[in-house]
Steps between C-alpha positions, in 0.01 A plus 500: 500500500436304818713218363796730428466664842506163669816402315680822597403472864599135508842572350561778749409273788739236371783753473441622855505144626830427318659819633404405852652157459830645369513755780460221752808327350734800546749476792429718795856650478819450292772264620789661687800590284798268562776749575871419460634382834850539643699175518733515800646149462798594284590855602399849394345566161310174449125487430258215443390460139118540537321170518818299564740407778799616290693809608659735246753782521586744222831687506789637301697816441555780250860596437661788310878507465790646309852360479814680389799332328334158522417212268125541465461518881603139552870554565788738456599582141697180438414385147322582175439862408517602867846350545627680190500833689455711187233714332268203454494427874207631705593741778180391673211254472150543640242243598143481627360176639170383642500176698176316588469187714212277610530275805219251582483257794247237607513291819452126437542177694843465330609848596481831315462499122674809364530650152718798420531704181725800437530689171667825392441752224823684418617777272877559472666751270710352222820599324659521157746261338712556191396349166845518343388740228746750352263779600514403867147359515358361822200286595290540812441200722259455788653161580708639785640267763597136485366203316459153652869428454599826667621675183423869444232544237533875449505597133362164389154600377394810312162635614308824514617689812166684527297179520341481845365149462624160605761507220690763696408378846482157656263276692666266748365210704717486810322239710215258438484204739282274713595386852325203659594250773866607494529499120576802279412465131565775245716809460646608836831613652759223478554300818874556448463876552544682827177676609639836384574353152730757329442778751672467839462878533502651150277600206791450255447183294863407424634312803673166444570258784186285515193366326204726435179463299302809598245422228456138608587164345265214409533227761348208686601519865423330828571695820503339844437721803660364817383786724704764683576666166682196356405395146650285226409474133574278201423641158510419128521826302513589132848628414426613144432869551688598815770243573698472179790727404695377193612161369775612262620288210837665437499361144270795423713771663546830310706813560187715527347254744810501722492880532137474611583233758377196302745213452320295238160388381250478783354151462219391729312179452143436607380505859545141620543530877391755760741654747475321835510741795516432873470757779506513882405822682486622859292819528463644851483831687880547497521457121536226242740229383460306177698231317416423136622249241420460129584245230489621138515292178702646211345356184642631170380487143708344221857569395372610158185576304386137482441233762754285315773739619482356852494677836681509835356307791297672769678624810333584828609815675422605854479801732504547878405813694490620861301806610481679836296799620524654848221735608485781756875530545629744769545793258126576507144364499428305184862511377593189302803324354439252218773303321530193278772304323485251211720254310404353161644255248312476171202692648610862472154662520487408869777758546410740218135560592245530219526879453877531447658470154705201391708702251692822565668763282585835663691767306711793616729765357877487462786750484757240390643575153382252238214373721148612417336403831488256789276197539405235752301201378393174664254217459328249727402143417388177658736303277740521205571232240620449141381274218586142595576594862321488833363781713738687731299638792552861613563575870377812680481621860398821671307679771271799553353680798372821654474692824180703549475776762181682602570867574138561601156348436497669158868487391738209445819430308685188393851429381525189284740316276597183317807324364521198270765307306465295181763234424547284189701181531821454302333299222234767449764774501698309239194473274421872527851641495626257236226585250583662168261786580692586816828493307349740245437776755815451713710816503818620668557346844174304485447224756183291497303406812116495490470493882356812661382650828210739537416711803240761595461747785209730565308716744126570510291743705121473532243751627146390587309821586166316523419133527558301179655792307878484467755713315852360457837582349740213424862549382685188380857441375611191309855392412579242231836343583584312179817295472600582141799730455669682213340633181252358252421572137133582541292407190244780552127491579235688299232447766688708757693717252845380609767509227752232410812609689751408768354482852680450829352235728438662836263452795198729484261662746141614475293715739122548483229685691143372539225735625167336587156592631273212600147485639394163644140402560 
């Protein structure tokens, strides 16, 4: 018994001794929590990432909008099902969008290292396109808007309209770039663009008259800052997604394609050279002046299905643009005038910014006996050629601008507009107008000229009742001034439910209304 008692007492003593040793090792008090600190180096909204010398800012917006008589909220109703102006056309579209961006900056001995990322989650209502069935069947499509070539995609894909997932919505990466020691690497606004991109005063997306990549373009750029608001940049940017319109091989022209504004097989080759862009800008208290230049390589595929069929040689196109903005003009505090003008040859996207279509077909009614309806169609390209021939570059020029007036701290309005012209040279016109497909549809009094002008005029009013919450109403009118005259024998289109009949070629107009509510943060 004494032995057992001794063992128990000894064990207890050992445990007490160990507990005392552990208690002695405990800290007297916990370390202070490292709270997030404000970073005032780069403006409001930046905070230090805990444990680092990098500052971060989170931002974005939530937008809800509805457009009436539009083309999926991008433009007026100028092509596809929207341009048909019949029972398949939507009277309105609705959209909800969440934008999120992340901006990080770190001071280094080489200057600030910056990264920027901006992404959107979007849901836009779709529409129905005809299937050509005898029972009048239609197919729903959520692919509303424009594809990379600028062609309307409405009615292209049949999906379930009640599906709320990514199949009916979209995820977009607008910007993703690094800036360091004067270099910009990644997806950012083109150096060719004016600072207001496509929006000198508008919400409407359909203005011609200058370059515009509001969702960014992949690039490698060096920018020199000379002080006093004077900068210059040289850039190599990827033209594949945003800076190609059409390279038409007229050997593939069809009657149905002509009516949709396509003058042949669209034949791009691989991406072999970036667009080279130069820019000089003066940005001061009075406003801004910018001069931009771009060189663009037109590189086609083959004449036929095989590489043995040959191909035309590459041709470089170019574009030049001037932009001017004057701030605080005498009409009121904060009032602004912004305007730009552009000329292109073989680089049409620098006039037709990335959100406008490159093909047009707008229909109207007719009271003329023997004529079913009226039609204006047009198409835009960088070049036109035929099997065995060389590329004929397309020329464009135009301008856009806006005047913004502040009625009060919470109300402002802007009037804005654009005008642009597209011109094919005589050889290109001969290839298009002399084709068998064009002869097939020529009707009474028909004259062929693929040139066209396009103009827009609009007015917008914005109300900001509280900071960062804005309601706006934007009315826009577009006129397609096509140069064809006379009648055509229209072959019919099942996708937009238009019958084969005689149509009169006539300029067309389109008016849309865009209502928007947006909360920035």
